[in-house]
C-alpha positions as a Markdown table, in Angstrom:
| # | Residue | x | y | z |
|---|---|---|---|---|
| 1 | Met | 61.4 | 37.4 | 25.9 |
| 2 | Leu | 59.1 | 37.0 | 29.0 |
| 3 | Tyr | 60.6 | 33.8 | 30.4 |
| 4 | Asp | 63.9 | 32.0 | 29.9 |
| 5 | Lys | 65.4 | 29.2 | 31.9 |
| 6 | Glu | 68.5 | 27.3 | 31.0 |
| 7 | Asp | 67.8 | 23.7 | 32.0 |
| 8 | Thr | 68.8 | 20.5 | 30.3 |
| 9 | Gln | 65.7 | 18.5 | 29.4 |
| 10 | Arg | 65.0 | 15.1 | 27.9 |
| 11 | Leu | 62.1 | 14.9 | 25.5 |
| 12 | Phe | 59.9 | 11.8 | 25.5 |
| 13 | Gln | 57.4 | 11.3 | 22.6 |
| 14 | Thr | 54.6 | 8.8 | 21.8 |
| 15 | Ile | 54.3 | 8.3 | 18.1 |
| 16 | Thr | 51.1 | 6.6 | 16.8 |
| 17 | Tyr | 51.0 | 4.7 | 13.5 |
| 18 | Met | 47.7 | 3.9 | 11.8 |
| 19 | Glu | 47.9 | 1.4 | 9.0 |
| 20 | Gln | 44.3 | 1.7 | 8.0 |
| 21 | Gln | 44.2 | 5.4 | 7.2 |
| 22 | Arg | 43.6 | 6.0 | 3.5 |
| 23 | Pro | 43.8 | 9.2 | 1.5 |
| 24 | Glu | 40.3 | 8.5 | 0.2 |
| 25 | Glu | 38.8 | 9.2 | 3.7 |
| 26 | Thr | 37.0 | 12.5 | 4.2 |
| 27 | Tyr | 38.1 | 15.3 | 6.5 |
| 28 | Cys | 36.7 | 18.7 | 7.5 |
| 29 | Cys | 38.7 | 21.8 | 6.5 |
| 30 | Pro | 39.8 | 23.5 | 9.7 |
| 31 | Asn | 39.1 | 26.9 | 8.1 |
| 32 | Cys | 35.7 | 26.7 | 6.4 |
| 33 | Gly | 34.4 | 23.3 | 7.5 |
| 34 | Gly | 34.0 | 21.9 | 4.0 |
| 35 | Val | 34.2 | 18.1 | 3.7 |
| 36 | Ser | 36.8 | 16.8 | 1.2 |
| 37 | Pro | 38.9 | 13.7 | 0.7 |
| 38 | Ile | 42.3 | 13.8 | 2.5 |
| 39 | Arg | 44.0 | 13.4 | -0.9 |
| 40 | Ala | 42.5 | 16.7 | -2.0 |
| 41 | Leu | 43.2 | 18.6 | 1.2 |
| 42 | Leu | 46.9 | 17.8 | 0.9 |
| 43 | Glu | 47.0 | 20.3 | -1.9 |
| 44 | Gly | 44.8 | 22.8 | -0.1 |
| 45 | Cys | 41.0 | 23.1 | 0.6 |
| 46 | Pro | 39.1 | 23.0 | -2.8 |
| 47 | Tyr | 36.5 | 25.4 | -1.3 |
| 48 | Cys | 38.4 | 28.1 | 0.5 |
| 49 | His | 41.9 | 27.3 | -0.9 |
| 50 | Thr | 43.5 | 27.4 | 2.5 |
| 51 | Arg | 46.7 | 25.4 | 2.9 |
| 52 | Phe | 47.6 | 24.0 | 6.3 |
| 53 | Val | 49.6 | 21.4 | 8.2 |
| 54 | Met | 47.7 | 18.1 | 8.2 |
| 55 | Ser | 48.4 | 17.3 | 11.9 |
| 56 | Asp | 45.6 | 14.6 | 12.0 |
| 57 | Leu | 47.4 | 12.4 | 9.5 |
| 58 | Phe | 49.4 | 9.4 | 10.8 |
| 59 | Pro | 52.1 | 8.7 | 11.9 |
| 60 | Lys | 52.0 | 11.7 | 14.3 |
| 61 | Val | 53.0 | 12.6 | 17.9 |
| 62 | Thr | 50.1 | 11.8 | 20.2 |
| 63 | Gly | 51.9 | 12.6 | 23.5 |
| 64 | Tyr | 55.1 | 14.1 | 24.8 |
| 65 | Cys | 56.6 | 15.2 | 28.1 |
| 66 | Phe | 59.9 | 16.7 | 29.4 |
| 67 | Gln | 62.1 | 15.4 | 32.2 |
| 68 | His | 65.2 | 16.9 | 33.7 |
| 69 | Asp | 68.3 | 15.4 | 32.3 |
| 70 | Phe | 71.1 | 15.0 | 34.9 |
| 71 | Tyr | 73.5 | 13.2 | 32.6 |
| 72 | Met | 76.4 | 15.2 | 31.3 |
| 73 | Asn | 78.8 | 14.1 | 28.5 |
| 74 | Lys | 82.5 | 14.7 | 28.7 |
| 75 | Lys | 82.3 | 18.1 | 27.0 |
| 76 | Glu | 79.5 | 19.3 | 29.3 |
| 77 | Gly | 81.2 | 17.9 | 32.3 |
| 78 | Arg | 84.5 | 19.7 | 31.5 |
| 79 | Ala | 82.7 | 23.0 | 30.9 |
| 80 | Lys | 80.8 | 22.8 | 34.1 |
| 81 | Thr | 83.9 | 21.8 | 36.1 |
| 82 | Arg | 85.9 | 24.6 | 34.5 |
| 83 | Lys | 83.4 | 27.2 | 35.4 |
| 84 | Trp | 83.2 | 26.2 | 39.1 |
| 85 | Val | 87.0 | 25.7 | 39.5 |
| 86 | Leu | 87.8 | 29.1 | 38.0 |
| 87 | Gly | 85.0 | 30.7 | 40.1 |
| 88 | Gly | 86.5 | 29.1 | 43.2 |
| 89 | Ile | 90.0 | 30.3 | 42.4 |
| 90 | Leu | 88.7 | 33.9 | 41.8 |
| 91 | Ala | 86.6 | 33.9 | 44.9 |
| 92 | Thr | 89.4 | 32.7 | 47.1 |
| 93 | Phe | 91.8 | 35.2 | 45.6 |
| 94 | Leu | 89.5 | 38.1 | 46.1 |
| 95 | Leu | 88.8 | 37.1 | 49.7 |
| 96 | Ala | 92.4 | 36.7 | 50.7 |
| 97 | Leu | 93.9 | 39.6 | 48.8 |
| 98 | Pro | 92.8 | 42.6 | 51.0 |
| 99 | Lys | 94.3 | 41.4 | 54.2 |
| 100 | Ser | 97.5 | 40.0 | 52.5 |
| 101 | Tyr | 98.0 | 43.3 | 50.7 |
| 102 | Met | 97.8 | 45.3 | 54.0 |
| 103 | Asp | 100.4 | 43.0 | 55.5 |
| 104 | Met | 102.9 | 42.5 | 52.6 |
| 105 | Gly | 102.0 | 45.1 | 49.9 |
| 106 | Leu | 102.3 | 44.4 | 46.2 |
| 107 | Val | 104.2 | 41.1 | 46.8 |
| 108 | Ala | 101.0 | 39.7 | 48.2 |
| 109 | Val | 99.3 | 39.7 | 44.7 |
| 110 | Pro | 101.4 | 36.9 | 43.1 |
| 111 | Leu | 101.6 | 35.0 | 46.5 |
| 112 | Cys | 97.8 | 35.1 | 46.9 |
| 113 | Leu | 97.3 | 33.9 | 43.3 |
| 114 | Leu | 99.8 | 31.1 | 43.8 |
| 115 | Trp | 98.2 | 29.6 | 46.9 |
| 116 | Ser | 94.6 | 30.5 | 45.8 |
| 117 | Ala | 94.9 | 28.3 | 42.7 |
| 118 | Pro | 94.9 | 24.8 | 44.4 |
| 119 | Leu | 92.7 | 25.9 | 47.4 |
| 120 | Gly | 90.2 | 27.7 | 45.2 |
| 121 | Ala | 90.1 | 24.9 | 42.6 |
| 122 | Phe | 89.4 | 22.3 | 45.3 |
| 123 | Thr | 86.7 | 24.5 | 47.0 |
| 124 | Gly | 85.0 | 25.2 | 43.7 |
| 125 | Tyr | 84.9 | 21.5 | 42.8 |
| 126 | Ile | 83.5 | 20.6 | 46.3 |
| 127 | Phe | 80.8 | 23.3 | 46.0 |
| 128 | Met | 79.9 | 22.1 | 42.5 |
| 129 | Ser | 79.5 | 18.5 | 43.8 |
| 130 | Phe | 77.3 | 19.6 | 46.7 |
| 131 | Cys | 75.1 | 21.7 | 44.4 |
| 132 | Met | 74.6 | 18.8 | 41.9 |
| 133 | Leu | 73.9 | 16.5 | 44.8 |
| 134 | Phe | 71.2 | 18.8 | 46.3 |
| 135 | His | 69.7 | 19.3 | 42.9 |
| 136 | Leu | 69.5 | 15.6 | 42.3 |
| 137 | Val | 68.1 | 14.9 | 45.8 |
| 138 | Gly | 65.5 | 17.7 | 45.3 |
| 139 | Ala | 64.3 | 16.3 | 42.0 |
| 140 | Ala | 64.2 | 12.7 | 43.4 |
| 141 | Ala | 62.2 | 13.9 | 46.4 |
| 142 | Gly | 59.6 | 15.4 | 44.0 |
| 143 | Glu | 59.3 | 12.2 | 42.1 |
| 144 | Val | 59.1 | 10.1 | 45.2 |
| 145 | Ser | 56.2 | 12.2 | 46.5 |
| 146 | Arg | 54.2 | 11.2 | 43.5 |
| 147 | Leu | 55.1 | 7.6 | 43.7 |
| 148 | Pro | 52.3 | 6.5 | 46.1 |
| 149 | Asn | 49.7 | 8.1 | 43.8 |
| 150 | Val | 51.0 | 7.0 | 40.4 |
| 151 | Ala | 52.3 | 3.5 | 41.2 |
| 152 | Gly | 50.4 | 0.8 | 39.4 |
| 153 | Thr | 48.2 | 3.3 | 37.5 |
| 154 | Lys | 49.1 | 1.8 | 34.1 |
| 155 | Lys | 48.3 | -1.8 | 35.3 |
| 156 | Lys | 45.0 | -0.7 | 36.9 |
| 157 | Leu | 43.9 | 1.1 | 33.7 |
| 158 | Asp | 44.8 | -1.8 | 31.5 |
| 159 | Lys | 42.8 | -4.2 | 33.7 |
| 160 | Leu | 39.8 | -1.9 | 33.9 |
| 161 | Ile | 39.5 | -0.6 | 30.3 |
| 162 | Lys | 40.7 | -3.7 | 28.4 |
| 163 | Ser | 37.8 | -5.6 | 29.8 |
| 164 | Phe | 35.5 | -3.7 | 27.3 |
| 165 | Asp | 38.2 | -2.2 | 24.9 |
| 166 | Pro | 40.9 | -4.7 | 23.9 |
| 167 | Leu | 42.5 | -2.0 | 21.7 |
| 168 | Phe | 43.3 | 0.2 | 24.7 |
| 169 | Ser | 46.8 | 1.8 | 24.8 |
| 170 | Tyr | 48.0 | 3.6 | 27.9 |
| 171 | Glu | 50.4 | 5.7 | 25.9 |
| 172 | His | 47.7 | 6.9 | 23.5 |
| 173 | Phe | 45.3 | 7.4 | 26.4 |
| 174 | Ser | 47.6 | 9.5 | 28.5 |
| 175 | Gly | 48.2 | 11.8 | 25.5 |
| 176 | Arg | 44.5 | 12.1 | 25.0 |
| 177 | Ile | 43.9 | 13.0 | 28.7 |
| 178 | Val | 46.6 | 15.7 | 28.6 |
| 179 | Ser | 45.1 | 17.1 | 25.4 |
| 180 | Leu | 41.6 | 17.3 | 27.1 |
| 181 | Leu | 43.1 | 19.0 | 30.1 |
| 182 | Lys | 45.0 | 21.6 | 28.1 |
| 183 | Ile | 41.8 | 22.4 | 26.1 |
| 184 | Met | 40.0 | 23.0 | 29.5 |
| 185 | Ile | 42.9 | 25.2 | 30.7 |
| 186 | Phe | 43.1 | 27.4 | 27.7 |
| 187 | Ala | 39.4 | 27.4 | 26.6 |
| 188 | Gln | 37.9 | 30.9 | 26.5 |
| 189 | Asp | 34.3 | 29.6 | 26.7 |
| 190 | Val | 34.1 | 26.2 | 28.4 |
| 191 | Ser | 30.3 | 26.0 | 28.0 |
| 192 | Asn | 30.8 | 25.8 | 24.3 |
| 193 | Val | 33.6 | 23.3 | 24.3 |
| 194 | Pro | 32.5 | 19.7 | 23.3 |
| 195 | Val | 35.2 | 18.1 | 25.5 |
| 196 | Tyr | 33.4 | 19.3 | 28.6 |
| 197 | Asp | 30.1 | 17.6 | 29.6 |
| 198 | Gly | 29.9 | 18.6 | 33.2 |
| 199 | Gln | 27.6 | 20.8 | 35.2 |
| 200 | Gly | 30.0 | 22.4 | 37.8 |
| 201 | Glu | 31.8 | 25.6 | 37.5 |
| 202 | Ile | 35.3 | 25.4 | 36.1 |
| 203 | Pro | 38.1 | 27.2 | 38.0 |
| 204 | Asp | 39.8 | 30.2 | 36.4 |
| 205 | Phe | 43.1 | 29.1 | 34.7 |
| 206 | Ser | 43.6 | 32.4 | 32.8 |
| 207 | Asp | 46.9 | 33.1 | 34.5 |
| 208 | Ile | 48.4 | 29.9 | 33.0 |
| 209 | Ile | 50.1 | 30.8 | 29.7 |
| 210 | Glu | 51.8 | 27.4 | 29.1 |
| 211 | Ser | 51.2 | 23.9 | 30.4 |
| 212 | Val | 53.4 | 20.8 | 29.7 |
| 213 | Tyr | 52.8 | 17.2 | 30.8 |
| 214 | Gly | 54.9 | 16.2 | 33.7 |
| 215 | Gly | 55.2 | 12.6 | 32.6 |
| 216 | Ser | 52.9 | 10.9 | 35.2 |
| 217 | Met | 49.3 | 10.5 | 36.3 |
| 218 | Gly | 47.6 | 8.7 | 39.1 |
| 219 | Leu | 44.3 | 6.8 | 39.1 |
| 220 | Asn | 42.3 | 7.6 | 42.3 |
| 221 | Arg | 39.2 | 5.6 | 41.2 |
| 222 | Gly | 37.8 | 3.9 | 38.2 |
| 223 | Trp | 34.4 | 2.3 | 37.7 |
| 224 | Val | 31.8 | 1.3 | 35.1 |
| 225 | Gln | 28.2 | 2.3 | 35.5 |
| 226 | Asp | 25.2 | 2.3 | 33.1 |
| 227 | Gly | 27.4 | 1.7 | 30.0 |
| 228 | Tyr | 30.0 | 4.4 | 30.8 |
| 229 | Cys | 33.5 | 4.1 | 32.2 |
| 230 | Tyr | 34.4 | 6.8 | 34.7 |
| 231 | Leu | 38.0 | 7.6 | 35.7 |
| 232 | Asp | 39.1 | 10.0 | 38.5 |
| 233 | Leu | 42.7 | 10.9 | 37.7 |
| 234 | Asp | 45.5 | 13.1 | 39.0 |
| 235 | Val | 47.6 | 14.6 | 36.2 |
| 236 | Tyr | 50.9 | 16.2 | 36.9 |
| 237 | Met | 51.8 | 19.3 | 34.8 |
| 238 | Ser | 54.6 | 21.9 | 34.6 |
| 239 | Asp | 52.9 | 25.3 | 34.1 |
| 240 | Ile | 54.1 | 28.8 | 33.4 |
| 241 | Tyr | 52.2 | 31.6 | 35.1 |
| 242 | Asp | 51.8 | 35.2 | 34.1 |
| 243 | Gly | 51.1 | 36.9 | 37.4 |
| 244 | Arg | 53.1 | 39.5 | 39.2 |
| 245 | Lys | 56.0 | 37.8 | 37.5 |
| 246 | Ile | 56.6 | 35.1 | 35.0 |
| 247 | Glu | 57.3 | 31.8 | 36.9 |
| 248 | Arg | 57.1 | 28.1 | 36.4 |
| 249 | Lys | 55.3 | 25.8 | 38.9 |
| 250 | Asn | 54.6 | 22.1 | 39.2 |
| 251 | Asp | 50.9 | 21.5 | 39.5 |
| 252 | Met | 48.5 | 18.6 | 40.0 |
| 253 | Phe | 45.1 | 18.6 | 38.3 |
| 254 | Arg | 42.3 | 16.3 | 39.4 |
| 255 | Ile | 40.2 | 15.5 | 36.4 |
| 256 | Leu | 37.1 | 13.2 | 36.1 |
| 257 | Val | 36.5 | 11.8 | 32.6 |
| 258 | Cys | 34.0 | 9.3 | 31.1 |
| 259 | Lys | 33.5 | 7.3 | 27.9 |
| 260 | Asn | 30.9 | 5.1 | 26.4 |
| 261 | Thr | 32.0 | 1.5 | 27.0 |
| 262 | Gly | 30.3 | 0.4 | 23.7 |
| 263 | Lys | 32.9 | 2.3 | 21.6 |
| 264 | Gln | 36.4 | 0.8 | 21.3 |
| 265 | Ala | 39.4 | 3.1 | 21.1 |
| 266 | Asp | 39.6 | 4.8 | 17.7 |
| 267 | Leu | 43.2 | 6.0 | 17.2 |
| 268 | Gly | 42.0 | 8.0 | 14.2 |
| 269 | Phe | 39.3 | 9.9 | 16.1 |
| 270 | Ser | 39.6 | 13.6 | 15.6 |
| 271 | Ile | 37.4 | 16.3 | 17.2 |
| 272 | Lys | 37.8 | 18.2 | 13.9 |
| 273 | Lys | 35.9 | 15.5 | 12.0 |
| 274 | Val | 33.0 | 14.2 | 14.2 |
| 275 | Gln | 29.8 | 12.6 | 12.9 |
| 276 | Cys | 26.4 | 13.8 | 14.1 |
| 277 | Ala | 24.4 | 10.9 | 15.6 |
| 278 | Gly | 21.2 | 12.5 | 14.3 |
| 279 | Cys | 21.8 | 13.2 | 10.6 |
| 280 | Gly | 25.2 | 11.7 | 10.0 |
| 281 | Gly | 26.7 | 15.0 | 9.0 |
| 282 | Ser | 30.4 | 15.5 | 9.5 |
| 283 | Phe | 31.6 | 18.8 | 11.1 |
| 284 | Asp | 34.5 | 20.4 | 13.0 |
| 285 | Ala | 33.5 | 20.2 | 16.7 |
| 286 | Thr | 36.4 | 22.5 | 17.8 |
| 287 | Arg | 34.3 | 25.4 | 16.5 |
| 288 | Gln | 30.8 | 24.3 | 17.8 |
| 289 | Arg | 29.0 | 21.6 | 19.6 |
| 290 | Ile | 25.8 | 22.0 | 17.7 |
| 291 | Cys | 25.5 | 20.1 | 14.4 |
| 292 | Pro | 25.2 | 22.8 | 11.6 |
| 293 | Tyr | 23.0 | 20.6 | 9.5 |
| 294 | Cys | 20.2 | 19.4 | 11.9 |
| 295 | Gly | 20.9 | 21.5 | 15.1 |
| 296 | Arg | 21.4 | 18.4 | 17.3 |
| 297 | Ser | 23.9 | 18.9 | 20.2 |
| 298 | Tyr | 27.0 | 16.8 | 19.9 |
| 299 | His | 28.1 | 14.7 | 22.9 |
| 300 | Met | 31.7 | 13.6 | 22.6 |
| 301 | Gly | 31.4 | 11.1 | 25.4 |
| 302 | Glu | 29.7 | 8.8 | 22.9 |
| 303 | Asp | 32.9 | 8.6 | 20.8 |
| 304 | Asp | 35.8 | 9.4 | 23.0 |
| 305 | Trp | 36.8 | 10.5 | 26.5 |
| 306 | Val | 35.0 | 13.6 | 27.8 |
| 307 | Val | 35.6 | 15.8 | 30.9 |
| 308 | Leu | 33.1 | 15.9 | 33.7 |
| 309 | Ser | 35.1 | 18.1 | 36.1 |
| 310 | Val | 38.6 | 19.5 | 36.6 |
| 311 | Gln | 40.3 | 21.3 | 39.4 |
| 312 | Lys | 43.8 | 22.3 | 40.4 |
| 313 | Met | 44.9 | 20.7 | 43.7 |
């Protein structure tokens, strides 16, 4: 095990349901790219016979995040209190014993234990309370520092995007943005990734081995121009780095995304089953951005949100 941290977390999930999805719809096999009805793929690909988890079927989890859980039930509270109280008693006893033993000899042992019990228990409980308070204040300070940036973001995005896309859902959108960001972070060759349609150089994120959504994002600027909607967003993530040592850090990524305003949100859109605008062929765009049938370059910004730039602040 490279990294381990005992920390109580609360998991938040966004689950998307899609009533219109039918088993007769076609889908690209993630292994060979063969197109088959979803009903057939549930039993394995008829071409390469690969069996896999159909993660693009609904209902499915389209977004999740972790937040520190400060709540303790009675069992957890008793266990934590017991640990601190016993630790306080032991520490008080060990600190007082040497001098008492020099003054009174062996009789000092039971006497030290007798008066260390109430004093140590009280001291341990006080230290536990202060540690919990400092932990809570530290976590609150981190959240408050984000507040000016993230406050009102959902309302602003609703107002901007619902003007041309009445089906917009902030919960589904935030999951999509996090997915795009993680693809950019872990992509080995960004130039061949369809989710990126920018021209600038992408920073090196190779030292990040895990990235989890921090539960909030802030809108710096949003505008519509020439039939495309552009969003400048700050996304808060919790990342694990593999550098001189394995460590976790809270990061903020600034990401610029855009999307064709003529296309409404498609909750069933999957990069594994895109349709070429030239020949209409369906293919898996996670493997290539060039249509295997006609050679036309696929631009995901015509169907969904696409990344124009990303940097870690």
